[in-house]
C-alpha positions as CSV (number, residue, x, y, z in Angstrom):
1,M,279.2,-51.5,199.0
2,P,277.9,-49.4,196.2
3,K,275.2,-51.0,194.1
4,N,273.9,-50.4,190.6
5,I,270.5,-48.7,190.7
6,V,268.1,-47.2,188.3
7,P,267.3,-43.7,189.5
8,E,263.7,-42.6,189.8
9,L,264.6,-39.3,188.3
10,T,266.0,-38.9,184.8
11,L,269.5,-37.5,184.3
12,E,268.1,-34.2,183.2
13,Q,265.9,-34.0,186.3
14,L,268.8,-34.8,188.5
15,R,270.8,-32.0,186.9
16,T,268.1,-29.4,187.0
17,L,266.1,-30.2,190.2
18,L,268.9,-30.8,192.7
19,P,270.5,-27.7,194.2
20,P,274.1,-27.0,193.2
21,V,276.8,-27.9,195.7
22,E,279.9,-25.8,196.4
23,M,283.1,-27.8,196.7
24,D,284.1,-26.7,200.3
25,F,283.9,-27.8,203.9
26,S,280.8,-25.8,204.8
27,T,278.3,-28.6,203.9
28,P,278.5,-32.4,204.1
29,E,278.0,-32.7,200.3
30,G,280.7,-30.0,199.7
31,V,283.4,-32.0,201.6
32,I,282.4,-35.1,199.7
33,L,283.1,-33.2,196.5
34,C,286.5,-32.1,197.9
35,L,287.4,-35.7,198.7
36,E,286.4,-36.8,195.2
37,D,288.5,-34.0,193.7
38,A,291.5,-35.1,195.8
39,Y,290.9,-38.6,194.4
40,R,290.9,-37.3,190.8
41,R,294.1,-35.4,191.4
42,Q,295.6,-38.4,193.3
43,S,296.5,-36.1,196.2
44,I,296.6,-38.2,199.4
45,E,297.3,-35.2,201.6
46,S,294.2,-33.4,200.2
47,A,292.2,-36.5,200.7
48,C,293.3,-36.8,204.3
49,V,292.3,-33.2,205.0
50,C,288.8,-34.1,204.0
51,K,288.5,-37.0,206.5
52,N,288.4,-37.3,210.3
53,F,290.0,-40.6,211.4
54,M,289.4,-40.0,215.1
55,I,285.6,-39.8,214.8
56,E,285.5,-42.6,212.2
57,G,287.6,-44.8,214.5
58,T,285.6,-44.0,217.6
59,L,282.4,-45.0,215.8
60,K,283.9,-48.3,214.8
61,L,285.1,-48.9,218.3
62,L,281.6,-48.1,219.7
63,D,280.3,-51.0,217.6
64,L,283.1,-53.3,218.9
65,D,283.8,-52.5,222.5
66,L,282.5,-49.6,224.6
67,N,285.4,-49.8,227.0
68,L,288.0,-49.4,224.2
69,A,285.9,-46.5,222.7
70,R,286.2,-44.7,226.1
71,D,290.0,-45.1,226.3
72,P,291.6,-41.9,224.8
73,E,295.0,-43.5,224.2
74,F,293.4,-46.4,222.4
75,R,291.3,-44.0,220.3
76,K,294.4,-42.1,219.2
77,K,296.2,-45.3,218.3
78,N,293.2,-46.6,216.4
79,A,292.8,-43.3,214.5
80,L,296.5,-43.4,213.5
81,L,296.1,-47.0,212.3
82,L,293.0,-46.1,210.3
83,E,294.8,-43.2,208.7
84,R,297.9,-45.3,207.8
85,T,295.6,-48.1,206.4
86,Y,293.6,-45.5,204.4
87,R,296.7,-43.8,203.0
88,K,298.2,-47.2,201.9
89,A,295.0,-48.6,200.4
90,T,294.1,-45.3,198.6
91,T,297.5,-44.7,197.1
92,E,297.8,-48.3,195.9
93,S,294.4,-48.2,194.2
94,W,293.1,-44.7,193.6
95,P,289.3,-44.6,193.0
96,D,288.7,-43.9,189.3
97,L,286.2,-41.0,189.2
98,K,287.1,-39.8,185.7
99,G,283.9,-38.7,184.0
100,V,281.8,-39.5,187.1
101,E,278.9,-37.1,188.0
102,S,277.8,-36.7,191.6
103,F,274.3,-36.1,192.7
104,F,273.3,-35.8,196.4
105,I,269.8,-37.2,196.8
106,D,269.3,-37.4,200.6
107,R,270.8,-36.4,204.0
108,Q,269.6,-38.0,207.2
109,L,270.7,-37.4,210.8
110,Y,272.8,-40.4,211.9
111,T,273.7,-39.3,215.4
112,D,274.6,-36.0,217.1
113,G,276.9,-34.0,214.7
114,I,277.0,-36.8,212.1
115,V,274.8,-37.2,209.0
116,M,274.4,-39.9,206.5
117,V,274.5,-38.5,202.9
118,T,273.2,-40.5,200.0
119,E,275.1,-39.9,196.8
120,L,274.3,-41.0,193.4
121,H,277.2,-41.4,190.9
122,R,276.6,-41.4,187.2
123,L,279.4,-43.5,185.8
124,R,281.1,-43.0,182.4
125,N,279.2,-45.9,181.0
126,G,275.8,-44.3,181.9
127,T,275.0,-46.6,184.9
128,F,274.4,-45.3,188.4
129,N,275.9,-46.3,191.8
130,Q,274.4,-45.3,195.1
131,L,276.7,-44.7,198.1
132,K,275.9,-43.8,201.7
133,L,278.6,-41.8,203.5
134,L,278.8,-40.7,207.1
135,V,280.0,-37.0,207.4
136,A,280.8,-35.3,210.7
137,K,280.6,-31.6,211.7
138,T,283.9,-30.6,213.3
139,K,285.5,-27.3,214.4
140,D,287.3,-27.4,211.0
141,G,284.1,-27.8,209.0
142,W,282.5,-31.0,207.7
143,K,284.7,-34.1,207.4
144,V,284.0,-37.4,205.6
145,L,284.0,-40.5,207.7
146,N,283.3,-43.8,206.1
147,P,280.8,-45.3,203.6
148,I,278.2,-47.5,205.1
149,S,276.3,-50.4,203.8
150,D,272.5,-50.6,203.5
151,D,272.3,-53.0,206.5
152,E,274.0,-50.4,208.8
153,D,271.6,-47.5,208.3
C-alpha cells in the first residue's frame, strides 16, 4: 500500500537531478508512465496493453502453490481471471492521477527479467506517496505487473 513519506530530496532536486523518462515500453519507468496516462484518459484497453497478467499471475501462484504455477492451463485461467478482475476494479474506480507528478527514485532486480521500481508521486496537495511496482521485460517491451508492499521486497 502506498504510504505518505517525506522525500530526502527537495521537489526542485527531484525535478532537476533525476533523468527524464520517455513514456514508452522501452524502460520499466516508461511503461509505468504509459499506464498512468491510460488511467488519466480512463482507457481500460490502453491500461491492459501496459500490463502482463500471465507473468503477474504466475508470480502470485509461485507464492501459493508450486504445482499450480507449473500447470499451463491453470496459469492461463488464472491470468484471464486476473485481467477480468483488474478491468472491473479499474473501471469501477479509476485511479485519480490528476495533477500527480511521478519521480522514479530506484530500480532493483527482483528476479530474472523482472525489476522492482520505486516511484514517488507528488500529489496535488503537495504530499508524497511512495509505490513499489514490479515490471517485467517481455518480447513486447516492458510490462507492469503489480504493486508490492514493503514486507514483500
